[in-house]
FIDREN-409793 format. One record per atom (N, C-alpha, C, O): chain; residue number from 1; x negated, y negated, z negated; atom name; residue in three letters. Coordinates in steps of 0.001 Angstrom, whole numbers, plus 500000, padded with zeros to 6 digits. Atoms other than C-alpha are relative to their C-alpha. Layout:
+-----+-----+--------+--------+--------+------+------+
: mol : seq :     c1 :     c2 :     c3 : atom : type :
+-----+-----+--------+--------+--------+------+------+
:   A : NUM :      X :      Y :      Z :   CA :  ALA :
...
+-----+-----+--------+--------+--------+------+------+
***
This chain:
+-----+-----+--------+--------+--------+------+------+
: mol : seq :     c1 :     c2 :     c3 : atom : type :
+-----+-----+--------+--------+--------+------+------+
:   A :   1 : 499134 : 501133 : 500040 :    N :  MET :
:   A :   1 : 500037 : 499987 : 500025 :   CA :  MET :
:   A :   1 : 499096 : 498749 : 500165 :    C :  MET :
:   A :   1 : 498086 : 498679 : 499465 :    O :  MET :
:   A :   2 : 500650 : 501283 : 500045 :    N :  PRO :
:   A :   2 : 498732 : 496610 : 500891 :   CA :  PRO :
:   A :   2 : 499820 : 499221 : 498776 :    C :  PRO :
:   A :   2 : 500585 : 499583 : 497882 :    O :  PRO :
:   A :   3 : 500249 : 500879 : 501217 :    N :  VAL :
:   A :   3 : 497622 : 494116 : 498184 :   CA :  VAL :
:   A :   3 : 500563 : 498801 : 500398 :    C :  VAL :
:   A :   3 : 500126 : 498162 : 501355 :    O :  VAL :
:   A :   4 : 499485 : 501316 : 499889 :    N :  LYS :
:   A :   4 : 499931 : 491147 : 497813 :   CA :  LYS :
:   A :   4 : 498981 : 499022 : 499293 :    C :  LYS :
:   A :   4 : 498469 : 499297 : 498208 :    O :  LYS :
:   A :   5 : 500938 : 500960 : 500367 :    N :  ARG :
:   A :   5 : 497717 : 488045 : 497439 :   CA :  ARG :
:   A :   5 : 500597 : 498688 : 500101 :    C :  ARG :
:   A :   5 : 501183 : 498250 : 501092 :    O :  ARG :
:   A :   6 : 499503 : 501111 : 500264 :    N :  CYS :
:   A :   6 : 498566 : 484859 : 495865 :   CA :  CYS :
:   A :   6 : 498666 : 499063 : 499736 :    C :  CYS :
:   A :   6 : 497888 : 499278 : 498807 :    O :  CYS :
:   A :   7 : 501266 : 501044 : 500177 :    N :  VAL :
:   A :   7 : 495826 : 481862 : 496330 :   CA :  VAL :
:   A :   7 : 500660 : 498947 : 499595 :    C :  VAL :
:   A :   7 : 501631 : 498555 : 500242 :    O :  VAL :
:   A :   8 : 499708 : 501171 : 500409 :    N :  LEU :
:   A :   8 : 496320 : 478934 : 494258 :   CA :  LEU :
:   A :   8 : 499051 : 499048 : 500106 :    C :  LEU :
:   A :   8 : 497933 : 499213 : 499617 :    O :  LEU :
:   A :   9 : 500973 : 501440 : 499651 :    N :  ARG :
:   A :   9 : 494734 : 475493 : 495337 :   CA :  ARG :
:   A :   9 : 500419 : 498745 : 499516 :    C :  ARG :
:   A :   9 : 501622 : 498493 : 499440 :    O :  ARG :
:   A :  10 : 499609 : 501472 : 500027 :    N :  ASN :
:   A :  10 : 494690 : 471957 : 494492 :   CA :  ASN :
:   A :  10 : 501349 : 500091 : 498913 :    C :  ASN :
:   A :  10 : 502433 : 499573 : 499178 :    O :  ASN :
:   A :  11 : 498973 : 500107 : 501051 :    N :  ILE :
:   A :  11 : 496820 : 472591 : 491267 :   CA :  ILE :
:   A :  11 : 499864 : 498850 : 499224 :    C :  ILE :
:   A :  11 : 498750 : 498715 : 498718 :    O :  ILE :
:   A :  12 : 500115 : 501254 : 500748 :    N :  HIS :
:   A :  12 : 497478 : 469234 : 489487 :   CA :  HIS :
:   A :  12 : 500817 : 500078 : 498735 :    C :  HIS :
:   A :  12 : 500405 : 499603 : 497676 :    O :  HIS :
:   A :  13 : 499129 : 500099 : 501003 :    N :  THR :
:   A :  13 : 500497 : 469907 : 487362 :   CA :  THR :
:   A :  13 : 500730 : 501452 : 499707 :    C :  THR :
:   A :  13 : 500868 : 502227 : 500653 :    O :  THR :
:   A :  14 : 499209 : 498749 : 500331 :    N :  LEU :
:   A :  14 : 502420 : 472923 : 485604 :   CA :  LEU :
:   A :  14 : 501006 : 500134 : 501119 :    C :  LEU :
:   A :  14 : 501116 : 501263 : 501596 :    O :  LEU :
:   A :  15 : 498657 : 499925 : 499170 :    N :  ALA :
:   A :  15 : 505447 : 472262 : 488003 :   CA :  ALA :
:   A :  15 : 498953 : 500667 : 501234 :    C :  ALA :
:   A :  15 : 499107 : 501829 : 501609 :    O :  ALA :
:   A :  16 : 500877 : 499376 : 498636 :    N :  GLU :
:   A :  16 : 502764 : 472919 : 491001 :   CA :  GLU :
:   A :  16 : 499580 : 501343 : 499694 :    C :  GLU :
:   A :  16 : 499716 : 502116 : 500643 :    O :  GLU :
:   A :  17 : 500459 : 498724 : 500313 :    N :  PHE :
:   A :  17 : 501387 : 476063 : 489270 :   CA :  PHE :
:   A :  17 : 501113 : 501010 : 500167 :    C :  PHE :
:   A :  17 : 500967 : 502077 : 500763 :    O :  PHE :
:   A :  18 : 498803 : 499038 : 499967 :    N :  TYR :
:   A :  18 : 505012 : 477559 : 488808 :   CA :  TYR :
:   A :  18 : 500710 : 500085 : 501463 :    C :  TYR :
:   A :  18 : 501299 : 501107 : 501816 :    O :  TYR :
:   A :  19 : 499318 : 500071 : 498652 :    N :  ASP :
:   A :  19 : 506302 : 476445 : 492421 :   CA :  ASP :
:   A :  19 : 498923 : 500992 : 500821 :    C :  ASP :
:   A :  19 : 499338 : 501979 : 501429 :    O :  ASP :
:   A :  20 : 500847 : 499189 : 499113 :    N :  ASP :
:   A :  20 : 503245 : 477964 : 494098 :   CA :  ASP :
:   A :  20 : 500025 : 501387 : 499616 :    C :  ASP :
:   A :  20 : 500245 : 502257 : 500458 :    O :  ASP :
:   A :  21 : 500112 : 498483 : 500375 :    N :  LEU :
:   A :  21 : 502964 : 481119 : 492210 :   CA :  LEU :
:   A :  21 : 501524 : 500752 : 500425 :    C :  LEU :
:   A :  21 : 501565 : 501813 : 501048 :    O :  LEU :
:   A :  22 : 498688 : 499507 : 499880 :    N :  ALA :
:   A :  22 : 506848 : 481722 : 492367 :   CA :  ALA :
:   A :  22 : 500317 : 500165 : 501500 :    C :  ALA :
:   A :  22 : 501044 : 501088 : 501868 :    O :  ALA :
:   A :  23 : 499836 : 500046 : 498535 :    N :  ARG :
:   A :  23 : 506833 : 481022 : 496143 :   CA :  ARG :
:   A :  23 : 499140 : 501087 : 500812 :    C :  ARG :
:   A :  23 : 499554 : 501688 : 501803 :    O :  ARG :
:   A :  24 : 500953 : 499032 : 499222 :    N :  GLN :
:   A :  24 : 503812 : 483222 : 497174 :   CA :  GLN :
:   A :  24 : 500429 : 501546 : 499561 :    C :  GLN :
:   A :  24 : 500407 : 502536 : 500291 :    O :  GLN :
:   A :  25 : 499850 : 498565 : 500574 :    N :  LEU :
:   A :  25 : 504797 : 486131 : 494722 :   CA :  LEU :
:   A :  25 : 501527 : 500462 : 500032 :    C :  LEU :
:   A :  25 : 501919 : 501570 : 499666 :    O :  LEU :
:   A :  26 : 498391 : 499626 : 499840 :    N :  VAL :
:   A :  26 : 508836 : 485800 : 495478 :   CA :  VAL :
:   A :  26 : 500421 : 500248 : 498592 :    C :  VAL :
:   A :  26 : 500742 : 501381 : 498234 :    O :  VAL :
:   A :  27 : 499440 : 499790 : 501483 :    N :  PHE :
:   A :  27 : 509826 : 485284 : 491813 :   CA :  PHE :
:   A :  27 : 501628 : 500176 : 500088 :    C :  PHE :
:   A :  27 : 502256 : 499813 : 501082 :    O :  PHE :
:   A :  28 : 498659 : 499960 : 499692 :    N :  PRO :
:   A :  28 : 513298 : 485990 : 491266 :   CA :  PRO :
:   A :  28 : 500864 : 498653 : 499479 :    C :  PRO :
:   A :  28 : 500456 : 497960 : 498547 :    O :  PRO :
:   A :  29 : 499325 : 501392 : 500152 :    N :  PRO :
:   A :  29 : 515888 : 483018 : 491203 :   CA :  PRO :
:   A :  29 : 500046 : 499566 : 498427 :    C :  PRO :
:   A :  29 : 499931 : 498393 : 498073 :    O :  PRO :
:   A :  30 : 499843 : 500286 : 501275 :    N :  HIS :
:   A :  30 : 516273 : 483380 : 487465 :   CA :  HIS :
:   A :  30 : 498679 : 499559 : 499250 :    C :  HIS :
:   A :  30 : 498840 : 499083 : 498127 :    O :  HIS :
:   A :  31 : 501269 : 500386 : 500614 :    N :  PHE :
:   A :  31 : 512572 : 482642 : 486525 :   CA :  PHE :
:   A :  31 : 499993 : 498607 : 499190 :    C :  PHE :
:   A :  31 : 500331 : 497550 : 499723 :    O :  PHE :
:   A :  32 : 499592 : 501055 : 500748 :    N :  GLY :
:   A :  32 : 512569 : 480293 : 483679 :   CA :  GLY :
:   A :  32 : 498862 : 498934 : 499826 :    C :  GLY :
:   A :  32 : 498986 : 498042 : 498986 :    O :  GLY :
:   A :  33 : 501181 : 500896 : 499881 :    N :  ARG :
:   A :  33 : 509275 : 478418 : 484326 :   CA :  ARG :
:   A :  33 : 499320 : 499491 : 498557 :    C :  ARG :
:   A :  33 : 499075 : 498327 : 498238 :    O :  ARG :
:   A :  34 : 500608 : 500255 : 501111 :    N :  ASN :
:   A :  34 : 507759 : 478851 : 481011 :   CA :  ASN :
:   A :  34 : 498939 : 501302 : 499807 :    C :  ASN :
:   A :  34 : 498947 : 502240 : 500604 :    O :  ASN :
:   A :  35 : 500817 : 498944 : 500208 :    N :  LEU :
:   A :  35 : 505038 : 481151 : 479540 :   CA :  LEU :
:   A :  35 : 500637 : 501599 : 499667 :    C :  LEU :
:   A :  35 : 500122 : 502653 : 500041 :    O :  LEU :
:   A :  36 : 499300 : 498814 : 500341 :    N :  ASP :
:   A :  36 : 507422 : 483809 : 478196 :   CA :  ASP :
:   A :  36 : 500618 : 500565 : 501456 :    C :  ASP :
:   A :  36 : 500474 : 501736 : 501805 :    O :  ASP :
:   A :  37 : 499377 : 499281 : 498857 :    N :  ALA :
:   A :  37 : 509304 : 484183 : 481514 :   CA :  ALA :
:   A :  37 : 498715 : 500376 : 501061 :    C :  ALA :
:   A :  37 : 498765 : 501408 : 501730 :    O :  ALA :
:   A :  38 : 500961 : 499561 : 499353 :    N :  LEU :
:   A :  38 : 505974 : 484116 : 483304 :   CA :  LEU :
:   A :  38 : 499464 : 501280 : 499986 :    C :  LEU :
:   A :  38 : 499134 : 501919 : 500985 :    O :  LEU :
:   A :  39 : 500492 : 498673 : 500393 :    N :  TRP :
:   A :  39 : 504847 : 487174 : 481444 :   CA :  TRP :
:   A :  39 : 500924 : 501055 : 500302 :    C :  TRP :
:   A :  39 : 500516 : 502165 : 500644 :    O :  TRP :
:   A :  40 : 498864 : 499035 : 499760 :    N :  ASP :
:   A :  40 : 508124 : 488920 : 481881 :   CA :  ASP :
:   A :  40 : 499901 : 500248 : 501568 :    C :  ASP :
:   A :  40 : 500005 : 501407 : 501972 :    O :  ASP :
:   A :  41 : 499839 : 499707 : 498507 :    N :  VAL :
:   A :  41 : 507990 : 488420 : 485843 :   CA :  VAL :
:   A :  41 : 498683 : 500837 : 500399 :    C :  VAL :
:   A :  41 : 498749 : 501814 : 501144 :    O :  VAL :
:   A :  42 : 501188 : 499501 : 499501 :    N :  LEU :
:   A :  42 : 504284 : 489286 : 486179 :   CA :  LEU :
:   A :  42 : 499784 : 501440 : 499470 :    C :  LEU :
:   A :  42 : 499029 : 502217 : 500054 :    O :  LEU :
:   A :  43 : 500360 : 498734 : 500620 :    N :  THR :
:   A :  43 : 504406 : 492336 : 483880 :   CA :  THR :
:   A :  43 : 501210 : 500975 : 500319 :    C :  THR :
:   A :  43 : 501114 : 502166 : 500024 :    O :  THR :
:   A :  44 : 498936 : 499241 : 499815 :    N :  GLY :
:   A :  44 : 507735 : 493598 : 484943 :   CA :  GLY :
:   A :  44 : 500746 : 499974 : 501367 :    C :  GLY :
:   A :  44 : 501233 : 500994 : 501855 :    O :  GLY :
:   A :  45 : 499244 : 499997 : 498680 :    N :  GLU :
:   A :  45 : 509299 : 492310 : 488239 :   CA :  GLU :
:   A :  45 : 499138 : 499794 : 501240 :    C :  GLU :
:   A :  45 : 499582 : 500137 : 502335 :    O :  GLU :
:   A :  46 : 500848 : 499972 : 498956 :    N :  VAL :
:   A :  46 : 506546 : 491665 : 490421 :   CA :  VAL :
:   A :  46 : 499368 : 501448 : 500493 :    C :  VAL :
:   A :  46 : 498422 : 501882 : 499835 :    O :  VAL :
:   A :  47 : 500750 : 498831 : 499574 :    N :  GLY :
:   A :  47 : 505544 : 494886 : 492231 :   CA :  GLY :
:   A :  47 : 498614 : 499959 : 500517 :    C :  GLY :
:   A :  47 : 498198 : 499118 : 501313 :    O :  GLY :
:   A :  48 : 501451 : 499874 : 499533 :    N :  GLY :
:   A :  48 : 502031 : 495936 : 492708 :   CA :  GLY :
:   A :  48 : 499743 : 500870 : 501252 :    C :  GLY :
:   A :  48 : 500603 : 501490 : 501877 :    O :  GLY :
:   A :  49 : 501131 : 500871 : 500421 :    N :  PRO :
:   A :  49 : 499441 : 495885 : 493778 :   CA :  PRO :
:   A :  49 : 500037 : 498793 : 500379 :    C :  PRO :
:   A :  49 : 500445 : 498558 : 501517 :    O :  PRO :
:   A :  50 : 500088 : 501159 : 499446 :    N :  PHE :
:   A :  50 : 498917 : 492304 : 493734 :   CA :  PHE :
:   A :  50 : 498754 : 499165 : 499295 :    C :  PHE :
:   A :  50 : 498264 : 499594 : 498250 :    O :  PHE :
:   A :  51 : 501040 : 500917 : 500626 :    N :  GLU :
:   A :  51 : 496230 : 489555 : 492915 :   CA :  GLU :
:   A :  51 : 500411 : 498749 : 499993 :    C :  GLU :
:   A :  51 : 501290 : 498355 : 500761 :    O :  GLU :
:   A :  52 : 499844 : 501314 : 499814 :    N :  ILE :
:   A :  52 : 496114 : 486114 : 492091 :   CA :  ILE :
:   A :  52 : 498529 : 499462 : 499957 :    C :  ILE :
:   A :  52 : 497733 : 499809 : 499085 :    O :  ILE :
:   A :  53 : 501342 : 500501 : 499873 :    N :  ILE :
:   A :  53 : 492984 : 484146 : 493249 :   CA :  ILE :
:   A :  53 : 500573 : 498394 : 499699 :    C :  ILE :
:   A :  53 : 501511 : 497817 : 500250 :    O :  ILE :
:   A :  54 : 499833 : 501465 : 500524 :    N :  TRP :
:   A :  54 : 492921 : 480645 : 491484 :   CA :  TRP :
:   A :  54 : 499012 : 499319 : 500536 :    C :  TRP :
:   A :  54 : 497968 : 499831 : 500130 :    O :  TRP :
:   A :  55 : 501169 : 500596 : 499445 :    N :  LYS :
:   A :  55 : 490521 : 478392 : 493345 :   CA :  LYS :
:   A :  55 : 499909 : 498502 : 499355 :    C :  LYS :
:   A :  55 : 500945 : 497941 : 498998 :    O :  LYS :
:   A :  56 : 500301 : 501398 : 500536 :    N :  ASP :
:   A :  56 : 489146 : 475013 : 492057 :   CA :  ASP :
:   A :  56 : 500638 : 499862 : 498805 :    C :  ASP :
:   A :  56 : 501486 : 499007 : 498547 :    O :  ASP :
:   A :  57 : 499518 : 500046 : 501619 :    N :  THR :
:   A :  57 : 489876 : 475628 : 488558 :   CA :  THR :
:   A :  57 : 499533 : 498953 : 498918 :    C :  THR :
:   A :  57 : 500136 : 498457 : 497967 :    O :  THR :
:   A :  58 : 500533 : 501491 : 500796 :    N :  ASP :
:   A :  58 : 487685 : 472939 : 487121 :   CA :  ASP :
:   A :  58 : 501106 : 498858 : 500302 :    C :  ASP :
:   A :  58 : 501728 : 498325 : 499383 :    O :  ASP :
:   A :  59 : 499053 : 500976 : 499541 :    N :  PHE :
:   A :  59 : 489918 : 470513 : 489139 :   CA :  PHE :
:   A :  59 : 501237 : 500117 : 499189 :    C :  PHE :
:   A :  59 : 501694 : 499235 : 498462 :    O :  PHE :
:   A :  60 : 498529 : 499719 : 500862 :    N :  ALA :
:   A :  60 : 493125 : 472105 : 487671 :   CA :  ALA :
:   A :  60 : 499853 : 499940 : 498408 :    C :  ALA :
:   A :  60 : 500864 : 499749 : 497733 :    O :  ALA :
:   A :  61 : 500236 : 499969 : 501245 :    N :  GLN :
:   A :  61 : 491703 : 472210 : 484331 :   CA :  GLN :
:   A :  61 : 500030 : 498755 : 499371 :    C :  GLN :
:   A :  61 : 500535 : 498634 : 498255 :    O :  GLN :
:   A :  62 : 499762 : 501428 : 500222 :    N :  GLU :
:   A :  62 : 491430 : 468505 : 484150 :   CA :  GLU :
:   A :  62 : 501550 : 499502 : 500142 :    C :  GLU :
:   A :  62 : 501958 : 498648 : 499355 :    O :  GLU :
:   A :  63 : 498562 : 500456 : 500029 :    N :  GLY :
:   A :  63 : 495160 : 468011 : 485127 :   CA :  GLY :
:   A :  63 : 500670 : 500630 : 499111 :    C :  GLY :
:   A :  63 : 501520 : 500006 : 498476 :    O :  GLY :
:   A :  64 : 498949 : 499532 : 500805 :    N :  LEU :
:   A :  64 : 496646 : 470560 : 483166 :   CA :  LEU :
:   A :  64 : 499667 : 500137 : 498441 :    C :  LEU :
:   A :  64 : 500545 : 500447 : 497635 :    O :  LEU :
:   A :  65 : 500205 : 500237 : 501331 :    N :  GLY :
:   A :  65 : 494760 : 470206 : 479896 :   CA :  GLY :
:   A :  65 : 500076 : 501322 : 499461 :    C :  GLY :
:   A :  65 : 499609 : 502347 : 499957 :    O :  GLY :
:   A :  66 : 499650 : 498751 : 500791 :    N :  ALA :
:   A :  66 : 495972 : 472617 : 477248 :   CA :  ALA :
:   A :  66 : 500576 : 501098 : 500757 :    C :  ALA :
:   A :  66 : 500290 : 502289 : 500640 :    O :  ALA :
:   A :  67 : 499127 : 498809 : 499369 :    N :  ASP :
:   A :  67 : 498245 : 474388 : 479408 :   CA :  ASP :
:   A :  67 : 499131 : 500765 : 500988 :    C :  ASP :
:   A :  67 : 499493 : 501845 : 501455 :    O :  ASP :
:   A :  68 : 500787 : 498950 : 498995 :    N :  PHE :
:   A :  68 : 495440 : 475622 : 481707 :   CA :  PHE :
:   A :  68 : 499423 : 501188 : 499007 :    C :  PHE :
:   A :  68 : 499475 : 502370 : 499347 :    O :  PHE :
:   A :  69 : 500467 : 498982 : 500889 :    N :  ASP :
:   A :  69 : 493868 : 477419 : 478625 :   CA :  ASP :
:   A :  69 : 501111 : 501153 : 499867 :    C :  ASP :
:   A :  69 : 500814 : 502323 : 500109 :    O :  ASP :
:   A :  70 : 499103 : 499076 : 500025 :    N :  ARG :
:   A :  70 : 497181 : 479114 : 478068 :   CA :  ARG :
:   A :  70 : 500433 : 500796 : 501095 :    C :  ARG :
:   A :  70 : 500744 : 501982 : 500982 :    O :  ARG :
:   A :  71 : 499940 : 498888 : 498789 :    N :  LEU :
:   A :  71 : 497701 : 480247 : 481642 :   CA :  LEU :
:   A :  71 : 498883 : 500613 : 500197 :    C :  LEU :
:   A :  71 : 499093 : 501731 : 500668 :    O :  LEU :
:   A :  72 : 501285 : 498975 : 499710 :    N :  ILE :
:   A :  72 : 494225 : 481661 : 481982 :   CA :  ILE :
:   A :  72 : 500090 : 501105 : 498980 :    C :  ILE :
:   A :  72 : 499753 : 502265 : 499212 :    O :  ILE :
:   A :  73 : 500097 : 498656 : 500897 :    N :  ALA :
:   A :  73 : 494746 : 483625 : 478802 :   CA :  ALA :
:   A :  73 : 501223 : 500938 : 500423 :    C :  ALA :
:   A :  73 : 501060 : 502158 : 500424 :    O :  ALA :
:   A :  74 : 498847 : 499234 : 499488 :    N :  LEU :
:   A :  74 : 498203 : 484826 : 480054 :   CA :  LEU :
:   A :  74 : 499677 : 500731 : 500912 :    C :  LEU :
:   A :  74 : 499875 : 501936 : 500764 :    O :  LEU :
:   A :  75 : 500311 : 499141 : 498981 :    N :  LEU :
:   A :  75 : 496904 : 485872 : 483350 :   CA :  LEU :
:   A :  75 : 498934 : 501056 : 499716 :    C :  LEU :
:   A :  75 : 499033 : 502193 : 500176 :    O :  LEU :
:   A :  76 : 500993 : 498902 : 500594 :    N :  ASP :
:   A :  76 : 493744 : 487603 : 481647 :   CA :  ASP :
:   A :  76 : 500686 : 501122 : 499275 :    C :  ASP :
:   A :  76 : 500189 : 502247 : 499321 :    O :  ASP :
:   A :  77 : 499294 : 498924 : 500648 :    N :  GLU :
:   A :  77 : 496439 : 489529 : 479491 :   CA :  GLU :
:   A :  77 : 500599 : 500948 : 500864 :    C :  GLU :
:   A :  77 : 500482 : 502168 : 500745 :    O :  GLU :
:   A :  78 : 499109 : 499294 : 498761 :    N :  VAL :
:   A :  78 : 498576 : 490588 : 482468 :   CA :  VAL :
:   A :  78 : 498897 : 500828 : 500553 :    C :  VAL :
:   A :  78 : 499134 : 502036 : 500535 :    O :  VAL :
:   A :  79 : 501016 : 499136 : 499292 :    N :  ALA :
:   A :  79 : 495240 : 491898 : 484247 :   CA :  ALA :
:   A :  79 : 499811 : 501182 : 498960 :    C :  ALA :
:   A :  79 : 499922 : 502363 : 499288 :    O :  ALA :
:   A :  80 : 500317 : 498668 : 500907 :    N :  ALA :
:   A :  80 : 494455 : 494007 : 481090 :   CA :  ALA :
:   A :  80 : 501253 : 500888 : 499759 :    C :  ALA :
:   A :  80 : 501144 : 502046 : 499355 :    O :  ALA :
:   A :  81 : 498765 : 498983 : 500197 :    N :  GLU :
:   A :  81 : 498174 : 495304 : 480926 :   CA :  GLU :
:   A :  81 : 500109 : 500816 : 501229 :    C :  GLU :
:   A :  81 : 500436 : 502001 : 501167 :    O :  GLU :
:   A :  82 : 499563 : 499256 : 498881 :    N :  ARG :
:   A :  82 : 498447 : 496245 : 484427 :   CA :  ARG :
:   A :  82 : 498665 : 500273 : 500858 :    C :  ARG :
:   A :  82 : 497759 : 499468 : 501071 :    O :  ARG :
:   A :  83 : 501189 : 499470 : 499379 :    N :  GLU :
:   A :  83 : 496025 : 498385 : 486350 :   CA :  GLU :
:   A :  83 : 499926 : 499697 : 501452 :    C :  GLU :
:   A :  83 : 498875 : 499839 : 502076 :    O :  GLU :
:   A :  84 : 499930 : 500502 : 498594 :    N :  ASP :
:   A :  84 : 497458 : 497040 : 489922 :   CA :  ASP :
:   A :  84 : 500005 : 498578 : 500077 :    C :  ASP :
:   A :  84 : 500394 : 498000 : 501092 :    O :  ASP :
:   A :  85 : 500162 : 501623 : 499921 :    N :  PHE :
:   A :  85 : 496910 : 493422 : 489110 :   CA :  PHE :
:   A :  85 : 498429 : 499437 : 499768 :    C :  PHE :
:   A :  85 : 497639 : 499698 : 498860 :    O :  PHE :
:   A :  86 : 501470 : 500608 : 500204 :    N :  THR :
:   A :  86 : 493761 : 491597 : 489555 :   CA :  THR :
:   A :  86 : 500143 : 498408 : 499827 :    C :  THR :
:   A :  86 : 501077 : 497925 : 500467 :    O :  THR :
:   A :  87 : 500030 : 501258 : 500178 :    N :  PHE :
:   A :  87 : 493077 : 487825 : 488420 :   CA :  PHE :
:   A :  87 : 498669 : 499527 : 500351 :    C :  PHE :
:   A :  87 : 497749 : 499934 : 499641 :    O :  PHE :
:   A :  88 : 501242 : 500872 : 499663 :    N :  ILE :
:   A :  88 : 490266 : 485798 : 489948 :   CA :  ILE :
:   A :  88 : 499965 : 498693 : 499794 :    C :  ILE :
:   A :  88 : 500959 : 498085 : 500191 :    O :  ILE :
:   A :  89 : 500004 : 501140 : 500087 :    N :  ARG :
:   A :  89 : 489210 : 482606 : 489050 :   CA :  ARG :
:   A :  89 : 498652 : 499483 : 500281 :    C :  ARG :
:   A :  89 : 497585 : 499781 : 499743 :    O :  ARG :
:   A :  90 : 501111 : 500614 : 499303 :    N :  GLN :
:   A :  90 : 487058 : 480478 : 491164 :   CA :  GLN :
:   A :  90 : 499918 : 498458 : 499837 :    C :  GLN :
:   A :  90 : 499015 : 497826 : 500385 :    O :  GLN :
+-----+-----+--------+--------+--------+------+------+
***
């Protein structure tokens, strides 16, 4: 089965992060746009295998502040939870 790939670039805001991720991975319409909902969707509703490649993370960190650290931690946890998911930070 081919790997679904989501490439995030030029993320300035949390809204941009959620919009881009939801569009590329085809999140369900009921996605709640918060960390709990993101966990639920990535661990239970997105079929694998898939990967998220987040480019320009230094730039994103400036715009997202503390939200950046929370998103990185969550994506790392999803990668530890799922064998069919890879998170790459560039």
